[in-house]
Backbone bond lengths (Angstrom), bond angles and torsions (degrees), N, CA, C in turn:
res aa  C-N    CA-C-N  psi(-1)  N-CA   C-N-CA  omega(-1)  CA-C   N-CA-C  phi
1 M - - - 1.446 - - 1.545 111.32 -
2 K 1.328 116.97 -49.01 1.402 124.56 -178.86 1.552 108.91 -54.94
3 S 1.283 113.05 -51.92 1.515 113.93 -178.16 1.528 112.52 -66.25
4 S 1.342 118.76 -30.41 1.509 116.05 -178.97 1.509 107.19 -73.38
5 I 1.320 122.98 -33.06 1.442 123.17 179.79 1.542 108.33 -69.05
6 F 1.334 113.83 -43.87 1.531 116.37 178.54 1.531 109.20 -63.20
7 L 1.308 117.73 -41.10 1.510 117.62 -177.96 1.497 109.56 -69.96
8 S 1.283 120.60 -34.50 1.481 120.22 179.16 1.559 108.24 -68.49
9 I 1.297 120.65 -33.26 1.457 121.50 176.91 1.526 106.78 -69.31
10 I 1.282 123.17 -45.63 1.407 127.68 178.82 1.479 110.21 -58.44
11 A 1.367 116.40 -44.35 1.457 119.52 -179.22 1.458 114.06 -60.17
12 L 1.340 119.24 -22.77 1.449 124.20 -178.81 1.543 109.03 -86.45
13 T 1.312 118.45 -8.02 1.415 122.88 -173.77 1.572 106.99 -88.24
14 A 1.382 117.68 140.12 1.397 119.16 176.50 1.502 108.57 -74.03
15 T 1.329 117.83 151.36 1.464 119.12 178.81 1.533 109.32 -78.57
16 G 1.328 110.42 161.50 1.506 114.17 177.19 1.551 105.71 119.74
17 T 1.325 112.26 169.49 1.446 121.50 179.90 1.569 108.25 -91.11
18 A 1.331 117.71 129.76 1.435 122.05 179.84 1.469 111.71 -91.82
19 D 1.267 118.41 148.66 1.459 124.98 171.72 1.527 106.98 -72.27
20 P 1.278 118.89 116.47 1.465 120.36 -175.76 1.493 116.43 -77.50
21 T 1.315 120.36 -0.10 1.466 120.15 179.87 1.470 112.48 -81.90
22 V 1.292 116.03 145.25 1.516 122.14 176.13 1.464 107.31 -130.35
23 S 1.304 116.70 132.57 1.513 121.70 -177.84 1.554 102.76 -80.90
24 P 1.361 113.38 159.04 1.454 118.97 179.77 1.569 114.41 -73.89
25 R 1.291 118.10 -7.93 1.507 120.07 177.28 1.489 108.45 -107.77
26 A 1.335 117.24 164.71 1.438 119.76 -179.24 1.521 105.92 -113.99
27 D 1.318 112.49 142.44 1.519 119.14 179.83 1.484 113.71 -101.79
28 G 1.308 119.57 -2.69 1.451 124.08 -179.99 1.558 113.86 160.91
29 Y 1.323 115.89 -174.49 1.470 119.36 175.92 1.531 109.31 -73.97
30 C 1.293 115.91 142.99 1.508 120.28 178.45 1.537 104.28 -67.90
31 N 1.344 114.79 131.59 1.470 119.29 -178.75 1.498 115.68 -122.24
32 T 1.384 115.59 3.07 1.456 121.15 -177.37 1.526 104.87 -156.93
33 V 1.349 117.02 -172.84 1.454 122.22 170.87 1.598 105.56 -130.61
34 K 1.336 113.35 155.37 1.442 120.10 172.61 1.553 107.54 -126.06
35 N 1.284 114.07 151.93 1.507 116.74 176.36 1.505 109.60 -81.57
36 V 1.371 115.43 122.89 1.472 120.31 174.24 1.455 106.54 -120.19
37 K 1.317 117.58 164.12 1.487 122.16 177.02 1.531 107.09 -92.61
38 G 1.421 111.87 158.98 1.419 114.83 170.43 1.580 111.77 -70.72
39 K 1.332 110.60 164.69 1.445 117.89 -174.99 1.544 110.73 -87.16
40 G 1.393 117.42 142.46 1.437 122.62 175.47 1.511 116.11 60.40
41 S 1.252 118.58 -124.09 1.482 123.33 -177.22 1.574 110.87 -71.56
42 D 1.299 116.96 -11.18 1.514 121.81 175.65 1.442 114.08 -94.73
43 N 1.428 119.22 17.93 1.441 121.36 -174.75 1.525 112.89 -69.13
44 G 1.336 120.74 -7.86 1.452 122.79 176.89 1.508 112.49 -83.50
45 Y 1.352 115.23 -2.66 1.478 118.97 179.53 1.550 109.74 -95.04
46 T 1.312 117.89 143.53 1.399 123.32 175.22 1.522 111.51 -106.59
47 I 1.301 119.36 127.35 1.463 126.08 -174.97 1.579 111.76 -116.46
48 P 1.264 118.96 124.31 1.445 121.60 172.68 1.573 107.70 -75.35
49 Y 1.333 116.61 100.16 1.455 121.26 -171.27 1.507 110.78 -104.34
50 P 1.311 117.81 139.58 1.459 121.89 -178.12 1.593 109.98 -55.69
51 A 1.308 117.11 136.97 1.390 119.30 178.75 1.563 111.17 -147.75
52 L 1.307 112.88 176.00 1.496 122.74 -179.93 1.612 105.28 -114.14
53 K 1.345 113.92 122.73 1.452 114.23 173.43 1.445 115.48 -54.37
54 G 1.308 120.93 131.11 1.449 123.60 -177.76 1.545 112.47 93.49
55 G 1.324 114.95 -4.95 1.483 118.27 176.84 1.469 111.57 100.27
56 G 1.330 112.96 179.66 1.492 121.88 -176.24 1.426 112.95 90.51
57 S 1.304 119.37 178.62 1.523 121.41 179.77 1.528 106.73 -102.67
58 C 1.295 115.45 168.17 1.470 119.67 -174.89 1.476 111.08 -146.09
59 I 1.304 115.94 166.97 1.455 127.70 170.67 1.426 112.67 -122.66
60 M 1.356 116.60 162.00 1.433 122.82 168.78 1.540 109.62 -134.12
61 N 1.292 114.70 134.98 1.435 123.34 179.59 1.455 109.43 -149.32
62 E 1.355 124.03 178.19 1.381 125.82 -179.21 1.551 111.47 -49.13
63 G 1.339 114.71 128.30 1.432 117.77 -177.43 1.492 114.18 107.58
64 A 1.382 117.61 -23.13 1.451 119.48 -178.96 1.537 104.94 -74.99
65 E 1.367 113.99 150.40 1.426 121.45 179.73 1.576 113.07 -145.29
66 G 1.277 115.82 153.32 1.459 119.75 173.20 1.519 115.72 122.20
67 A 1.352 113.54 -164.72 1.416 119.91 -173.54 1.544 116.70 -58.83
68 G 1.366 114.72 -35.53 1.454 119.11 176.87 1.539 113.34 -63.24
69 V 1.340 118.03 -44.27 1.337 122.58 175.45 1.547 111.62 -63.92
70 R 1.327 116.43 -41.94 1.488 117.97 179.51 1.550 109.00 -63.93
71 S 1.285 121.47 -40.35 1.443 121.73 177.55 1.497 112.06 -61.50
72 L 1.389 116.37 -42.86 1.449 123.37 178.46 1.541 110.13 -60.26
73 Q 1.353 115.30 -45.53 1.481 118.03 -175.72 1.538 109.67 -66.63
74 Y 1.315 113.99 -44.22 1.489 116.47 179.66 1.558 112.62 -59.19
75 S 1.382 113.70 -46.19 1.449 117.21 179.77 1.522 115.70 -63.99
76 L 1.394 113.62 -39.20 1.505 117.97 174.80 1.555 110.52 -59.31
77 N 1.284 117.91 -45.86 1.433 121.60 179.13 1.535 113.35 -59.55
78 E 1.373 114.90 -50.49 1.437 121.03 -176.32 1.491 115.39 -73.45
79 C 1.356 119.23 -35.76 1.393 122.90 -172.57 1.452 117.20 -99.06
80 Y 1.280 121.79 -14.45 1.466 126.09 -178.12 1.493 116.39 -123.25
81 G 1.319 116.61 22.98 1.389 120.76 171.49 1.579 114.71 92.44
82 K 1.313 110.81 179.37 1.483 117.69 -173.57 1.515 113.26 -121.09
83 D 1.332 114.49 32.47 1.555 116.67 174.04 1.476 107.69 -56.84
84 P 1.390 115.45 118.07 1.452 119.37 -178.14 1.547 113.18 -50.85
85 K 1.313 117.41 -33.35 1.427 118.07 179.68 1.475 115.69 -64.28
86 Y 1.372 117.15 -25.37 1.388 122.79 -175.20 1.513 113.28 -118.01
87 T 1.365 121.70 1.43 1.474 122.06 173.14 1.464 112.62 -73.17
88 L 1.286 114.27 128.67 1.458 121.93 -169.98 1.604 109.78 -104.12
89 K 1.366 109.75 147.73 1.460 114.89 167.00 1.466 106.46 -77.84
90 V 1.309 122.75 129.37 1.425 125.45 -179.92 1.564 108.90 -86.49
91 D 1.351 113.71 86.35 1.436 122.69 -172.06 1.548 110.37 -121.89
92 G 1.281 118.89 -1.87 1.436 120.33 178.97 1.485 116.02 77.65
93 K 1.305 119.78 8.52 1.436 122.78 178.43 1.549 110.75 -115.69
94 Y 1.386 113.29 124.71 1.449 120.62 -176.72 1.523 108.13 -88.29
95 G 1.353 113.82 88.96 1.458 119.73 179.84 1.491 113.06 -101.92
96 P 1.314 118.27 -165.39 1.494 124.08 -176.71 1.591 111.08 -58.00
97 K 1.366 116.29 -38.49 1.464 118.13 -175.54 1.552 109.91 -74.70
98 T 1.314 116.34 -37.37 1.563 116.69 171.75 1.399 112.86 -61.96
99 K 1.387 118.22 -41.10 1.433 120.72 -179.85 1.569 111.37 -65.96
100 A 1.324 117.53 -40.03 1.420 122.18 178.62 1.538 113.18 -65.52
101 T 1.280 115.77 -36.56 1.471 122.09 176.75 1.484 111.03 -70.60
102 V 1.287 120.79 -41.63 1.444 125.56 174.57 1.507 109.89 -58.15
103 K 1.327 113.48 -50.50 1.517 119.26 -178.58 1.553 108.99 -61.13
104 Y 1.300 116.74 -42.84 1.561 119.08 178.42 1.513 109.92 -61.51
105 I 1.279 119.35 -42.54 1.522 118.85 -178.38 1.491 109.59 -74.47
106 Q 1.345 119.22 -33.61 1.459 120.03 176.21 1.500 110.66 -59.11
107 S 1.348 118.51 -28.33 1.487 121.25 179.99 1.497 110.85 -67.19
108 W 1.302 119.93 -16.60 1.439 123.07 179.28 1.540 113.84 -77.02
109 Y 1.357 115.45 -16.41 1.431 121.31 -175.55 1.517 112.09 -116.39
110 N 1.300 118.61 119.29 1.469 123.50 -178.00 1.452 112.75 -56.84
111 E 1.314 120.49 -35.24 1.527 123.79 -169.92 1.576 108.33 -83.90
112 L 1.272 118.52 -1.29 1.457 119.56 -176.47 1.485 111.72 -101.94
113 K 1.336 119.81 142.23 1.400 127.00 166.32 1.481 109.71 -76.06
114 E 1.335 118.59 130.87 1.508 124.39 -175.43 1.523 105.08 -89.11
115 D 1.297 119.08 80.64 1.498 123.14 -178.20 1.548 110.62 -124.13
116 G 1.320 119.71 -6.84 1.456 118.46 178.56 1.518 111.31 78.65
117 I 1.276 120.24 -0.48 1.521 123.65 174.50 1.448 109.40 -91.69
118 W 1.283 119.48 127.85 1.469 125.98 171.14 1.536 109.46 -84.35
119 G 1.314 114.98 123.59 1.476 119.73 178.14 1.513 106.49 -144.62
120 P 1.384 117.48 -167.79 1.392 123.12 -172.51 1.545 113.88 -61.30
121 K 1.344 118.04 -38.93 1.502 118.73 177.63 1.537 114.52 -68.64
122 T 1.365 114.42 -40.53 1.403 119.74 176.22 1.504 113.00 -63.87
123 G 1.317 114.30 -42.87 1.453 118.15 179.27 1.476 113.55 -62.48
124 A 1.286 118.57 -39.42 1.496 124.28 178.16 1.456 110.68 -68.22
125 A 1.317 119.44 -33.28 1.548 121.79 -178.37 1.528 113.40 -80.39
126 F 1.354 116.25 -37.00 1.514 119.17 -176.59 1.456 112.03 -71.40
127 D 1.316 114.97 158.50 1.476 124.89 169.16 1.514 109.84 -88.35
128 W 1.342 114.09 146.50 1.439 121.45 -179.21 1.515 110.71 -126.34
129 V 1.284 116.52 153.60 1.490 120.92 174.21 1.545 107.11 -74.82
130 G 1.303 116.86 115.59 1.401 122.33 177.80 1.541 108.17 -110.52
131 K 1.346 117.20 157.91 1.442 121.51 -175.14 1.511 108.92 -125.60
132 K 1.311 120.94 131.82 1.425 124.53 172.81 1.526 105.57 -132.42
133 G 1.341 113.69 104.92 1.495 118.84 -175.75 1.520 104.30 65.92
134 D 1.363 116.04 -128.96 1.432 120.00 -178.40 1.489 112.39 -94.33
135 Y 1.312 118.79 6.53 1.465 122.77 -174.61 1.519 108.82 -103.57
136 E 1.318 114.78 135.44 1.474 124.60 174.85 1.512 112.51 -111.43
137 S 1.324 116.55 141.03 1.482 119.63 177.53 1.514 106.94 -153.09
138 C 1.315 112.31 159.32 1.506 118.45 177.17 1.540 109.09 -87.68
139 V 1.238 117.77 123.36 1.524 124.66 -177.30 1.490 111.98 -140.79
140 R 1.324 113.58 160.58 1.509 116.86 175.68 1.542 106.84 -84.81
141 A 1.276 115.01 144.38 1.469 123.23 178.91 1.553 109.55 -81.60
142 N 1.275 114.13 140.06 1.461 117.74 177.48 1.614 109.75 -84.52
143 V 1.277 113.36 80.44 1.466 120.32 -178.13 1.525 111.65 -125.68
């Protein structure tokens, strides 16, 4: 099941190498994913990272939908435990439960505002499910 969700996220990603830089401002809701590498020694991993078609940085909040939300939900479930209160349905819809889970995990990081909104700072701090061949692991994205 894990692999099929990951592969469906990857399948929605455009091919090619993505620019791993993210500006500190957001240009709109994330509406796709781009493949980015893991950070540091994890650079052999590929991560389907939330992105904005046409470039720029993006945010996700209640009402956002699509592959970026799906990738976030999958990574939150796999990388941050299985507390039933915060386990998400991987449906690609950023609803109240996704927002509450993001807010809860933001509370683990001193540098993050606990607002439940996913943006460039939250994305850089959180772990993501990355794939290297047939192996999956939780890694930081090189953004």
